[in-house]
VMD Tcl script that draws the C-alpha trace (Angstrom):
set ca {
  {0.00 0.00 0.00}
  {1.41 3.37 -1.02}
  {0.70 6.64 0.70}
  {2.11 10.10 0.22}
  {2.57 12.96 2.65}
  {2.69 16.54 1.38}
  {6.14 17.81 0.35}
  {8.13 19.92 2.83}
  {11.11 22.22 2.41}
  {14.31 20.71 3.81}
  {17.56 22.65 3.40}
  {15.99 24.56 0.49}
  {15.08 21.29 -1.24}
  {11.49 20.09 -1.57}
  {11.13 16.59 -0.14}
  {8.22 14.18 -0.44}
  {7.70 11.54 2.22}
  {6.25 8.33 0.80}
  {4.90 5.48 2.94}
  {4.96 1.98 1.46}
  {3.92 -0.99 3.59}
  {4.88 0.83 6.76}
  {8.23 2.13 5.46}
  {8.71 5.88 5.08}
  {11.16 7.15 2.46}
  {12.09 10.80 1.87}
  {12.67 11.59 -1.80}
  {13.71 14.95 -3.24}
  {10.86 16.06 -5.50}
  {13.15 16.94 -8.38}
  {14.48 13.39 -8.36}
  {11.08 11.99 -9.20}
  {10.00 14.06 -12.14}
  {8.38 12.20 -15.06}
  {11.30 11.68 -17.45}
  {12.63 9.22 -20.02}
  {15.97 7.57 -19.30}
  {18.70 5.76 -21.26}
  {17.11 6.26 -24.64}
  {14.86 3.26 -24.09}
  {11.62 5.20 -24.35}
  {10.49 3.90 -20.96}
  {8.69 6.37 -18.65}
  {10.13 6.92 -15.21}
  {7.97 4.92 -12.75}
  {7.76 6.96 -9.56}
  {6.27 4.31 -7.28}
  {8.62 1.63 -8.60}
  {11.57 3.92 -7.89}
  {10.43 4.36 -4.30}
  {10.08 0.60 -3.86}
  {13.58 0.18 -5.29}
  {15.01 2.65 -2.77}
  {13.31 0.80 0.10}
  {14.71 -2.50 -1.21}
  {18.14 -0.87 -1.45}
  {18.05 0.27 2.17}
  {17.04 -3.18 3.38}
  {19.59 -4.99 1.21}
  {22.48 -2.82 2.36}
  {21.41 -3.40 5.96}
  {21.30 -7.22 5.89}
  {24.08 -8.08 3.43}
  {26.84 -7.87 6.10}
  {25.02 -10.56 8.12}
  {24.90 -12.89 5.11}
  {28.59 -12.25 4.43}
  {29.44 -13.03 8.04}
  {27.37 -16.21 7.97}
  {29.31 -17.40 4.92}
  {32.63 -16.66 6.60}
  {31.58 -18.59 9.72}
  {30.42 -21.54 7.61}
  {33.75 -21.71 5.76}
  {35.64 -21.60 9.08}
  {33.38 -24.29 10.50}
  {33.87 -26.64 7.56}
  {37.63 -26.13 7.53}
  {37.84 -26.96 11.23}
  {35.55 -29.98 10.93}
  {37.76 -31.33 8.16}
  {40.64 -31.56 10.63}
  {38.65 -33.56 13.17}
  {38.43 -37.33 12.87}
  {36.09 -38.38 15.65}
  {32.38 -37.92 15.11}
  {31.97 -36.87 18.74}
  {34.59 -34.13 18.34}
  {32.87 -32.85 15.21}
  {29.50 -32.80 16.96}
  {30.92 -30.98 19.98}
  {32.66 -28.38 17.81}
  {29.53 -27.84 15.70}
  {27.56 -27.12 18.88}
  {30.15 -24.57 19.98}
  {29.94 -22.78 16.62}
  {26.15 -22.98 16.69}
  {25.98 -21.24 20.08}
  {28.54 -18.69 18.94}
  {26.58 -17.85 15.79}
  {23.32 -17.60 17.73}
  {24.88 -15.32 20.33}
  {26.47 -13.21 17.60}
  {23.34 -12.88 15.48}
  {20.33 -13.23 17.75}
  {20.12 -9.72 19.20}
  {20.58 -8.05 15.82}
  {18.29 -10.38 13.90}
  {15.46 -9.66 16.31}
  {15.54 -6.06 15.09}
  {14.90 -7.00 11.46}
  {11.51 -6.49 9.83}
  {9.74 -9.32 8.02}
  {10.95 -8.17 4.60}
  {14.51 -7.65 5.86}
  {14.46 -11.17 7.28}
  {13.37 -12.63 3.94}
  {16.05 -10.69 2.07}
  {18.61 -12.00 4.55}
  {17.47 -15.58 3.89}
  {17.97 -15.01 0.16}
  {21.40 -13.46 0.64}
  {22.53 -16.29 2.92}
  {21.73 -18.63 0.04}
  {23.68 -16.34 -2.33}
  {26.75 -16.39 -0.10}
  {26.71 -20.00 1.10}
  {24.94 -21.89 -1.69}
  {22.59 -23.35 0.91}
  {19.23 -22.25 2.19}
  {18.87 -21.17 5.79}
  {16.71 -24.27 6.30}
  {19.55 -26.50 5.08}
  {22.11 -24.77 7.29}
  {19.91 -25.18 10.36}
  {19.36 -28.81 9.44}
  {23.13 -29.36 9.29}
  {23.79 -27.75 12.66}
  {20.71 -29.14 14.35}
  {18.29 -31.99 13.79}
  {15.86 -32.12 10.88}
  {13.01 -31.61 13.32}
  {14.54 -28.37 14.56}
  {14.85 -27.16 10.95}
  {11.20 -28.08 10.34}
  {10.19 -26.17 13.47}
  {12.27 -23.13 12.58}
  {10.82 -23.01 9.08}
  {7.23 -23.25 10.22}
  {7.80 -20.68 12.97}
  {9.27 -18.32 10.37}
  {6.18 -18.80 8.21}
  {4.10 -17.26 10.97}
  {5.91 -14.07 9.99}
  {5.60 -14.84 6.27}
  {9.25 -15.83 5.94}
  {10.38 -19.02 4.23}
  {13.76 -20.34 5.33}
  {13.85 -22.46 2.16}
  {13.84 -19.43 -0.12}
  {16.68 -19.37 -2.67}
  {18.32 -16.41 -4.41}
  {17.43 -16.47 -8.10}
  {18.14 -13.17 -9.90}
  {17.66 -14.79 -13.30}
  {13.96 -15.52 -12.85}
  {12.83 -13.43 -9.83}
  {12.63 -9.68 -10.44}
  {13.20 -8.72 -6.78}
  {16.33 -10.87 -6.67}
  {17.57 -9.19 -9.85}
  {17.18 -5.79 -8.22}
  {18.94 -7.03 -5.08}
  {21.87 -8.17 -7.21}
  {21.85 -4.81 -9.00}
  {21.99 -3.02 -5.64}
  {24.87 -5.23 -4.48}
  {26.90 -4.73 -7.66}
  {26.56 -0.94 -7.40}
  {27.49 -1.01 -3.71}
  {30.55 -3.16 -4.42}
  {31.75 -0.78 -7.14}
  {31.26 2.28 -4.96}
  {32.95 0.71 -1.94}
  {29.79 0.96 0.13}
  {29.90 -2.80 0.76}
  {32.86 -5.17 0.98}
  {32.43 -7.66 -1.86}
  {32.30 -11.40 -1.29}
  {32.03 -13.87 -4.13}
  {28.70 -15.69 -4.29}
  {28.69 -19.43 -3.73}
  {27.48 -20.01 -7.29}
  {28.19 -18.20 -10.59}
  {26.10 -15.10 -11.29}
  {26.55 -13.57 -14.75}
  {25.04 -10.20 -13.92}
  {25.60 -8.65 -17.36}
  {23.74 -11.52 -19.00}
  {20.95 -11.37 -16.42}
  {20.74 -7.58 -16.79}
  {20.26 -7.95 -20.52}
  {17.39 -10.36 -19.91}
  {15.70 -7.88 -17.56}
  {16.56 -4.86 -19.79}
  {13.02 -3.54 -20.23}
  {12.26 -3.84 -16.53}
  {15.64 -2.42 -15.51}
  {15.61 0.68 -17.69}
  {12.06 1.58 -16.74}
  {13.02 1.94 -13.08}
  {16.64 3.20 -13.12}
}
mol new
graphics top color blue
foreach p $ca { graphics top sphere $p radius 0.5 }
foreach p [lrange $ca 0 end-1] q [lrange $ca 1 end] { graphics top cylinder $p $q radius 0.2 }
display resetview
């Protein structure tokens, strides 16, 4: 649901506050004029631009958590490879599990539903595994089942994968990440699986140029 509050003057610049699904975004009015970009003949979609900016804010917020999760997983697997006894591996996995939970729990509780779902997607991007699969590895299958169904109460699926080639939101998330990597806003980390962004961008060309 999209709402709009009357523009105000802020540091001599007119600003419109837009409310979308409970999120408020301030946009300079001049930035949202009806224009045509990139010679594609596509009109500038004001509401789509606002949704993109909200997605950008959420993506930049949760990406560091996904990056950290991937780093912890790599460290865990490297350490487990050096252990021979099954009991030692199980004990070490429990230590890492508690460490990750302590490290993440307080921050993750602050995430909104949509931020949580984006995080689940980015964890898959960085680890190659869904959050459900990671929980299943560190805990029992029953615990993973419980976690997934609890998450669904908040409309979050822990089995969600990152698929920028066929899911438009995932394409935009990848676009946001690539721009943030180039600008130095985020520290890049290679995804767990190949992502040919230029090829994917070409596929989504009409959608991309109508909103950027």
